[in-house]
N, C-alpha and C positions, 0 to 999 in steps of 0.2 A: 630617772634611771628604772624607778619602780615601775612607771608606765610600759616602759619597754618589756620588762621580764613579765607583766601581765598580757600584753600582746603577744607577746611569743607563746605562754602558755594557753592562751583562747585559740591560738592559730593552731597548737599541737593538738589540742581538745577537738577542734572541730574538724580536722582532718581524721580523728579515730573514729570520732560520730558518723563522718561521711564513708568511712570506709566498711564501718558496722552498718550499715544501711545498704550498699552496696552487695555485700554478701548475703543480706535478706534478701533483698531484690533478687539476687543469682539463685539462692536456693528455693523460693517460691515459684520461680519461671521454669527453671531447668531441672533442679534436682527432684522437687516433691511430685511433678508430673511422671518424670520417668520411673520412679519408685514406683506408683500407681500402676503404669502399665507395664511393670516387671510382676507386679503380685497378681495383674489379672491372666498375665501369659503362664505364671507358675501355674496356677488355679486351672488353666485350660489344660496344661500337661497333665499335671495328676488326675485329670476327669476323662483322658482318653479309654476309650475301650474296644473291645476285637471287635471287628465289623466297621468301624469308624474309620471314613477317609481322611487322609492326612496330606498336608504340603510340608516337605523338609525346607531347610533354611537354604540348601542347595537347588531347590525347585523340583525334586522328585516329589510326584505325586503319586499315592498307594495305599491300600485298603490295609488295616492294620491285621495281622494274622495271630500274633501270641506278644503277651505283654510279660516280660520279667523284671526286676526291680528297677535297673537304670537302663535297660536297652529294650527296645520292640522292633519287632518284625514284621517288616510289611511287604505287600505282595504287587508288585507293579505289572504293567502292562498285559496282553493279551496272552502272553508267552508264562505267565504266572511267576516270572524270576521274584526270589525273595531277596531281602535285602535288611540286615540289622542295623540299626540305627540307635545312637544314643536318643534317651529321652527329651533331652537339653535341645536337642536338634529339630523337634517339632516346630515350624512357625505358626500352622495354621489348622484347626479341626473344621473342615468343610461340612462334616455331617451335622456337628453342633453348631455352626452359623446357620447352617439352613435352617435346621428347626428352629433356633433362635427369632430368626426372620420371617418365617409363617406363622408365628403366634400372633 
């Protein structure tokens, strides 16, 4: 009777350990790299300056004309249409990327 109780306790603790290991692996494979990408993206968005060429998440390409707290006005196309977008909508700063790759 005692051996069955020990076997059940051992089985339960091994399941708990296996679950903890799986959560640890998932954290280091999925969550940690995503947090790093989010920090890089937030840093890029905070460093956008007037005159930079940016690409939005929707695929709009334009040059930054003015910057406010949470909004940015970009100028698109040859007809100089201006669009006000949220800062979080910027996906890529092509000016900074080109400058970084030329160094």
